[in-house]
C-alpha positions in Angstrom: -36.6 37.0 7.2 -33.6 39.4 7.3 -31.2 36.7 6.2 -33.2 35.9 3.2 -33.3 39.6 2.2 -29.6 39.9 2.8 -28.9 36.7 0.7 -31.1 38.0 -2.1 -29.4 41.4 -2.0 -25.9 39.7 -2.2 -27.1 37.5 -5.1 -28.4 40.4 -7.1 -25.3 42.5 -6.4 -23.0 39.7 -7.6 -25.1 39.2 -10.7 -25.0 42.9 -11.5 -21.3 43.1 -10.9 -20.7 40.0 -13.1 -22.7 41.5 -16.0 -21.0 44.8 -15.7 -17.6 43.2 -15.7 -18.4 41.3 -18.8 -19.7 44.5 -20.5 -16.5 46.4 -19.6 -14.4 43.6 -20.8 -16.1 43.4 -24.2 -15.9 47.2 -24.7 -12.1 47.2 -24.0 -11.7 44.3 -26.2 -13.6 45.9 -29.1 -11.5 49.0 -28.8 -8.2 47.0 -28.7 -9.3 45.2 -31.9 -10.1 48.5 -33.5 -6.6 49.8 -32.6 -4.9 46.6 -33.9 -6.7 46.9 -37.2 -4.9 50.3 -37.7 -1.6 48.6 -38.0 -0.6 49.2 -41.6 2.2 46.6 -42.0 0.4 44.2 -44.3 0.0 47.0 -46.9 3.7 48.1 -46.7 6.2 47.4 -49.4 8.9 46.6 -46.8 6.7 43.9 -45.1 8.2 40.4 -46.1 5.4 38.2 -44.9 7.9 36.0 -43.2 7.9 35.2 -39.5 11.6 35.5 -39.2 12.0 39.0 -40.6 8.7 40.8 -40.8 9.9 44.2 -41.9 13.3 45.0 -43.6 13.4 48.6 -42.2 11.9 48.3 -38.7 11.9 44.6 -37.7 11.3 45.3 -34.0 8.3 47.6 -34.5 6.7 45.5 -37.3 3.2 44.3 -36.6 3.0 46.0 -33.2 1.1 49.1 -32.0 4.3 51.2 -32.5 4.0 50.6 -36.3 0.8 52.6 -36.5 2.6 55.9 -37.0 5.5 54.3 -39.0 7.4 57.0 -41.0 8.9 54.5 -43.4 5.5 53.1 -44.6 5.1 52.8 -48.4 2.2 51.1 -50.2 2.8 47.7 -51.7 3.8 47.7 -55.4 3.5 44.8 -57.8 7.2 43.9 -57.4 7.3 43.6 -53.6 8.4 40.3 -52.1 5.2 39.8 -50.1 3.0 40.1 -53.2 4.8 37.3 -55.1 2.8 34.1 -54.7 5.1 31.6 -56.4 6.1 28.8 -54.0 9.4 27.0 -53.8 9.7 24.4 -56.5 11.4 21.1 -55.8 14.3 20.3 -58.0 15.4 16.7 -58.6 19.1 16.1 -58.5 19.9 12.5 -59.2 17.6 10.3 -57.0 17.4 12.8 -54.1 15.0 15.7 -53.9 16.7 19.1 -53.4 14.5 22.1 -52.5 15.9 25.4 -53.8 14.3 28.8 -53.6 11.9 29.7 -56.3 13.3 31.8 -59.2 
């Protein structure tokens, strides 16, 4: 009888610890997501939207939590590189296809 009560107690304890662990993980994840949504890089004029060079001013801090308080932040204008949507257009030179940057 004592073993059954001990096993039941252990099972409920493990279940409660599991549920509380999941709850804590979800709360931490939600707060981390909210912090990441404060990164302003995608609205900055210096953001290039290119994985090789994300920012022309602070390439190391770009798209990280360090960029939240960036002193060089400027809102995008209509002439910024990341706003331009024209793709590279293929150019035919003879019979071969040469791809050059869009102009």
